[in-house]
VMD Tcl script that builds the backbone (N, CA, C; Angstrom):
set m [mol new atoms 195]
animate dup $m
set s [atomselect $m all]
$s set {name element resname resid chain x y z} {
  {N N UNK 1 A 0.792 -1.132 0.032}
  {CA C UNK 1 A 0.029 0.035 0.011}
  {C C UNK 1 A 0.924 1.223 0.046}
  {N N UNK 2 A 0.521 2.199 -0.755}
  {CA C UNK 2 A 1.120 3.492 -0.833}
  {C C UNK 2 A 0.148 4.541 -0.372}
  {N N UNK 3 A 0.492 5.326 0.712}
  {CA C UNK 3 A -0.419 6.293 1.231}
  {C C UNK 3 A 0.156 7.676 1.109}
  {N N UNK 4 A -0.665 8.507 0.437}
  {CA C UNK 4 A -0.194 9.989 0.424}
  {C C UNK 4 A -1.150 10.770 1.309}
  {N N UNK 5 A -1.075 12.063 1.101}
  {CA C UNK 5 A -1.822 13.028 1.921}
  {C C UNK 5 A -3.378 12.847 1.628}
  {N N UNK 6 A -3.698 12.680 0.335}
  {CA C UNK 6 A -5.101 12.577 -0.086}
  {C C UNK 6 A -5.422 11.317 -0.816}
  {N N UNK 7 A -4.501 10.520 -1.114}
  {CA C UNK 7 A -4.754 9.277 -1.923}
  {C C UNK 7 A -4.094 8.051 -1.276}
  {N N UNK 8 A -4.801 6.958 -1.365}
  {CA C UNK 8 A -4.133 5.679 -0.958}
  {C C UNK 8 A -4.167 4.764 -2.158}
  {N N UNK 9 A -3.068 4.137 -2.556}
  {CA C UNK 9 A -2.988 3.123 -3.519}
  {C C UNK 9 A -2.797 1.813 -2.890}
  {N N UNK 10 A -3.687 0.850 -3.249}
  {CA C UNK 10 A -3.750 -0.414 -2.582}
  {C C UNK 10 A -3.679 -1.493 -3.746}
  {N N UNK 11 A -2.903 -2.495 -3.612}
  {CA C UNK 11 A -2.829 -3.598 -4.567}
  {C C UNK 11 A -4.172 -4.251 -4.638}
  {N N UNK 12 A -4.612 -4.574 -5.861}
  {CA C UNK 12 A -5.805 -5.261 -6.070}
  {C C UNK 12 A -5.680 -6.752 -5.609}
  {N N UNK 13 A -6.593 -7.186 -4.823}
  {CA C UNK 13 A -6.450 -8.602 -4.386}
  {C C UNK 13 A -7.878 -9.279 -4.557}
  {N N UNK 14 A -8.048 -10.546 -4.287}
  {CA C UNK 14 A -9.321 -11.315 -4.624}
  {C C UNK 14 A -10.471 -10.786 -3.647}
  {N N UNK 15 A -10.158 -10.251 -2.498}
  {CA C UNK 15 A -11.231 -9.797 -1.591}
  {C C UNK 15 A -11.878 -8.514 -2.111}
  {N N UNK 16 A -11.242 -7.722 -2.958}
  {CA C UNK 16 A -11.855 -6.509 -3.452}
  {C C UNK 16 A -12.076 -6.450 -4.948}
  {N N UNK 17 A -11.992 -7.610 -5.597}
  {CA C UNK 17 A -12.148 -7.617 -7.039}
  {C C UNK 17 A -13.548 -7.228 -7.435}
  {N N UNK 18 A -14.558 -7.591 -6.662}
  {CA C UNK 18 A -15.913 -7.235 -7.019}
  {C C UNK 18 A -16.104 -5.743 -6.877}
  {N N UNK 19 A -15.539 -5.118 -5.879}
  {CA C UNK 19 A -15.657 -3.659 -5.747}
  {C C UNK 19 A -15.066 -2.987 -6.938}
  {N N UNK 20 A -13.867 -3.500 -7.421}
  {CA C UNK 20 A -13.164 -2.974 -8.558}
  {C C UNK 20 A -14.088 -3.063 -9.754}
  {N N UNK 21 A -14.767 -4.242 -9.886}
  {CA C UNK 21 A -15.728 -4.337 -11.054}
  {C C UNK 21 A -16.805 -3.376 -11.034}
  {N N UNK 22 A -17.394 -3.219 -9.862}
  {CA C UNK 22 A -18.540 -2.320 -9.671}
  {C C UNK 22 A -18.095 -0.835 -9.957}
  {N N UNK 23 A -16.968 -0.462 -9.495}
  {CA C UNK 23 A -16.460 0.914 -9.778}
  {C C UNK 23 A -16.218 1.026 -11.309}
  {N N UNK 24 A -15.643 0.026 -11.906}
  {CA C UNK 24 A -15.360 0.074 -13.385}
  {C C UNK 24 A -16.609 0.137 -14.139}
  {N N UNK 25 A -17.660 -0.534 -13.773}
  {CA C UNK 25 A -18.951 -0.470 -14.463}
  {C C UNK 25 A -19.878 0.740 -14.181}
  {N N UNK 26 A -19.540 1.555 -13.268}
  {CA C UNK 26 A -20.209 2.746 -12.865}
  {C C UNK 26 A -20.088 3.722 -14.035}
  {N N UNK 27 A -21.291 4.203 -14.693}
  {CA C UNK 27 A -21.191 5.118 -15.811}
  {C C UNK 27 A -20.245 6.363 -15.530}
  {N N UNK 28 A -20.443 6.919 -14.261}
  {CA C UNK 28 A -19.646 8.049 -13.900}
  {C C UNK 28 A -18.152 7.823 -14.053}
  {N N UNK 29 A -17.778 6.646 -13.594}
  {CA C UNK 29 A -16.270 6.266 -13.629}
  {C C UNK 29 A -15.899 5.854 -14.987}
  {N N UNK 30 A -16.741 5.077 -15.694}
  {CA C UNK 30 A -16.474 4.480 -17.006}
  {C C UNK 30 A -16.033 5.522 -18.038}
  {N N UNK 31 A -16.423 6.689 -17.911}
  {CA C UNK 31 A -16.091 7.727 -18.877}
  {C C UNK 31 A -14.608 7.990 -18.944}
  {N N UNK 32 A -13.870 7.574 -17.905}
  {CA C UNK 32 A -12.423 7.782 -17.811}
  {C C UNK 32 A -11.613 6.594 -18.289}
  {N N UNK 33 A -12.288 5.501 -18.672}
  {CA C UNK 33 A -11.617 4.275 -19.119}
  {C C UNK 33 A -11.599 4.104 -20.591}
  {N N UNK 34 A -10.591 3.427 -21.024}
  {CA C UNK 34 A -10.564 3.029 -22.420}
  {C C UNK 34 A -11.662 2.178 -22.908}
  {N N UNK 35 A -11.995 1.164 -22.165}
  {CA C UNK 35 A -13.069 0.276 -22.384}
  {C C UNK 35 A -14.420 0.935 -21.941}
  {N N UNK 36 A -15.432 0.872 -22.763}
  {CA C UNK 36 A -16.750 1.492 -22.434}
  {C C UNK 36 A -17.818 0.511 -22.161}
  {N N UNK 37 A -17.551 -0.824 -22.372}
  {CA C UNK 37 A -18.604 -1.900 -22.045}
  {C C UNK 37 A -18.523 -2.295 -20.608}
  {N N UNK 38 A -19.710 -2.727 -20.057}
  {CA C UNK 38 A -19.737 -3.349 -18.764}
  {C C UNK 38 A -18.915 -4.640 -18.689}
  {N N UNK 39 A -18.265 -4.912 -17.579}
  {CA C UNK 39 A -17.488 -6.081 -17.468}
  {C C UNK 39 A -18.266 -7.097 -16.475}
  {N N UNK 40 A -18.465 -8.273 -16.974}
  {CA C UNK 40 A -19.171 -9.302 -16.200}
  {C C UNK 40 A -18.280 -9.813 -15.007}
  {N N UNK 41 A -18.906 -10.512 -14.133}
  {CA C UNK 41 A -18.153 -11.010 -12.916}
  {C C UNK 41 A -17.172 -12.100 -13.551}
  {N N UNK 42 A -17.617 -12.863 -14.492}
  {CA C UNK 42 A -16.781 -13.900 -15.079}
  {C C UNK 42 A -15.574 -13.343 -15.812}
  {N N UNK 43 A -15.708 -12.222 -16.630}
  {CA C UNK 43 A -14.689 -11.617 -17.315}
  {C C UNK 43 A -13.653 -10.959 -16.304}
  {N N UNK 44 A -14.237 -10.372 -15.248}
  {CA C UNK 44 A -13.337 -9.723 -14.239}
  {C C UNK 44 A -12.523 -10.843 -13.482}
  {N N UNK 45 A -13.176 -11.918 -13.197}
  {CA C UNK 45 A -12.498 -13.065 -12.640}
  {C C UNK 45 A -11.312 -13.583 -13.409}
  {N N UNK 46 A -11.596 -13.794 -14.745}
  {CA C UNK 46 A -10.570 -14.195 -15.615}
  {C C UNK 46 A -9.404 -13.205 -15.775}
  {N N UNK 47 A -9.763 -11.946 -15.751}
  {CA C UNK 47 A -8.712 -10.888 -15.813}
  {C C UNK 47 A -7.850 -11.048 -14.521}
  {N N UNK 48 A -8.423 -11.162 -13.441}
  {CA C UNK 48 A -7.620 -11.288 -12.258}
  {C C UNK 48 A -6.785 -12.540 -12.230}
  {N N UNK 49 A -7.354 -13.652 -12.600}
  {CA C UNK 49 A -6.588 -14.859 -12.657}
  {C C UNK 49 A -5.445 -14.835 -13.655}
  {N N UNK 50 A -5.621 -14.263 -14.823}
  {CA C UNK 50 A -4.630 -14.097 -15.825}
  {C C UNK 50 A -3.475 -13.131 -15.293}
  {N N UNK 51 A -3.856 -12.050 -14.744}
  {CA C UNK 51 A -2.851 -11.120 -14.121}
  {C C UNK 51 A -1.968 -11.800 -13.097}
  {N N UNK 52 A -2.655 -12.700 -12.399}
  {CA C UNK 52 A -1.901 -13.420 -11.365}
  {C C UNK 52 A -0.844 -14.349 -11.834}
  {N N UNK 53 A -0.879 -14.655 -13.169}
  {CA C UNK 53 A 0.146 -15.432 -13.791}
  {C C UNK 53 A 1.276 -14.689 -14.269}
  {N N UNK 54 A 1.270 -13.384 -14.159}
  {CA C UNK 54 A 2.278 -12.496 -14.561}
  {C C UNK 54 A 3.533 -12.630 -13.706}
  {N N UNK 55 A 4.637 -13.034 -14.249}
  {CA C UNK 55 A 5.812 -13.274 -13.590}
  {C C UNK 55 A 6.699 -12.003 -13.404}
  {N N UNK 56 A 6.352 -10.936 -14.004}
  {CA C UNK 56 A 7.063 -9.712 -14.001}
  {C C UNK 56 A 6.750 -8.950 -12.694}
  {N N UNK 57 A 7.682 -8.879 -11.835}
  {CA C UNK 57 A 7.376 -8.131 -10.472}
  {C C UNK 57 A 7.208 -6.666 -10.638}
  {N N UNK 58 A 7.503 -6.165 -11.837}
  {CA C UNK 58 A 7.293 -4.713 -12.076}
  {C C UNK 58 A 5.861 -4.416 -12.531}
  {N N UNK 59 A 5.038 -5.404 -12.726}
  {CA C UNK 59 A 3.636 -5.219 -13.134}
  {C C UNK 59 A 2.752 -5.417 -11.856}
  {N N UNK 60 A 2.355 -4.294 -11.280}
  {CA C UNK 60 A 1.456 -4.363 -10.115}
  {C C UNK 60 A 0.203 -3.545 -10.354}
  {N N UNK 61 A -0.918 -4.002 -10.095}
  {CA C UNK 61 A -2.125 -3.316 -10.312}
  {C C UNK 61 A -2.722 -2.786 -8.961}
  {N N UNK 62 A -2.980 -1.500 -8.982}
  {CA C UNK 62 A -3.435 -0.823 -7.770}
  {C C UNK 62 A -4.860 -0.231 -7.948}
  {N N UNK 63 A -5.501 -0.064 -6.919}
  {CA C UNK 63 A -6.812 0.639 -6.929}
  {C C UNK 63 A -6.572 1.901 -6.040}
  {N N UNK 64 A -7.213 2.975 -6.468}
  {CA C UNK 64 A -7.177 4.212 -5.707}
  {C C UNK 64 A -8.229 4.270 -4.731}
  {N N UNK 65 A -7.850 4.425 -3.503}
  {CA C UNK 65 A -8.896 4.468 -2.366}
  {C C UNK 65 A -9.140 5.890 -1.960}
}
mol reanalyze $m
mol bondsrecalc $m
mol representation Tube
mol addrep $m
Protein backbone atom coordinates (compact mmCIF):
# COMPACT_ATOMS: atom_id res chain seq x y z
CA UNK A 1 0.00 0.00 0.00
CA UNK A 2 1.17 3.52 -0.82
CA UNK A 3 -0.40 6.27 1.24
CA UNK A 4 -0.24 9.95 0.42
CA UNK A 5 -1.86 13.02 1.90
CA UNK A 6 -5.11 12.58 -0.05
CA UNK A 7 -4.77 9.27 -1.91
CA UNK A 8 -4.15 5.66 -0.96
CA UNK A 9 -3.00 3.14 -3.56
CA UNK A 10 -3.72 -0.44 -2.60
CA UNK A 11 -2.84 -3.56 -4.57
CA UNK A 12 -5.89 -5.29 -6.05
CA UNK A 13 -6.54 -8.64 -4.39
CA UNK A 14 -9.31 -11.28 -4.56
CA UNK A 15 -11.17 -9.74 -1.62
CA UNK A 16 -11.83 -6.48 -3.43
CA UNK A 17 -12.10 -7.62 -7.05
CA UNK A 18 -15.90 -7.26 -7.04
CA UNK A 19 -15.63 -3.69 -5.73
CA UNK A 20 -13.20 -2.92 -8.54
CA UNK A 21 -15.66 -4.33 -11.08
CA UNK A 22 -18.54 -2.30 -9.67
CA UNK A 23 -16.47 0.87 -9.81
CA UNK A 24 -15.35 0.04 -13.34
CA UNK A 25 -18.96 -0.50 -14.47
CA UNK A 26 -20.25 2.72 -12.89
CA UNK A 27 -21.16 5.11 -15.77
CA UNK A 28 -19.65 8.07 -13.90
CA UNK A 29 -16.32 6.26 -13.64
CA UNK A 30 -16.44 4.49 -17.00
CA UNK A 31 -16.06 7.75 -18.90
CA UNK A 32 -12.41 7.80 -17.81
CA UNK A 33 -11.58 4.30 -19.06
CA UNK A 34 -10.53 3.09 -22.49
CA UNK A 35 -13.12 0.28 -22.39
CA UNK A 36 -16.72 1.47 -22.44
CA UNK A 37 -18.59 -1.84 -22.06
CA UNK A 38 -19.70 -3.33 -18.74
CA UNK A 39 -17.50 -6.11 -17.41
CA UNK A 40 -19.17 -9.31 -16.19
CA UNK A 41 -18.16 -11.09 -12.97
CA UNK A 42 -16.78 -13.91 -15.11
CA UNK A 43 -14.67 -11.61 -17.27
CA UNK A 44 -13.36 -9.76 -14.20
CA UNK A 45 -12.46 -13.08 -12.56
CA UNK A 46 -10.57 -14.23 -15.66
CA UNK A 47 -8.71 -10.90 -15.81
CA UNK A 48 -7.62 -11.27 -12.20
CA UNK A 49 -6.60 -14.91 -12.67
CA UNK A 50 -4.61 -14.07 -15.83
CA UNK A 51 -2.84 -11.13 -14.22
CA UNK A 52 -1.90 -13.43 -11.33
CA UNK A 53 0.12 -15.51 -13.79
CA UNK A 54 2.27 -12.50 -14.62
CA UNK A 55 5.82 -13.27 -13.52
CA UNK A 56 7.09 -9.72 -14.01
CA UNK A 57 7.41 -8.16 -10.52
CA UNK A 58 7.30 -4.70 -12.11
CA UNK A 59 3.64 -5.20 -13.11
CA UNK A 60 1.46 -4.39 -10.12
CA UNK A 61 -2.19 -3.34 -10.31
CA UNK A 62 -3.43 -0.79 -7.80
CA UNK A 63 -6.80 0.65 -6.92
CA UNK A 64 -7.17 4.24 -5.77
CA UNK A 65 -8.86 4.44 -2.39
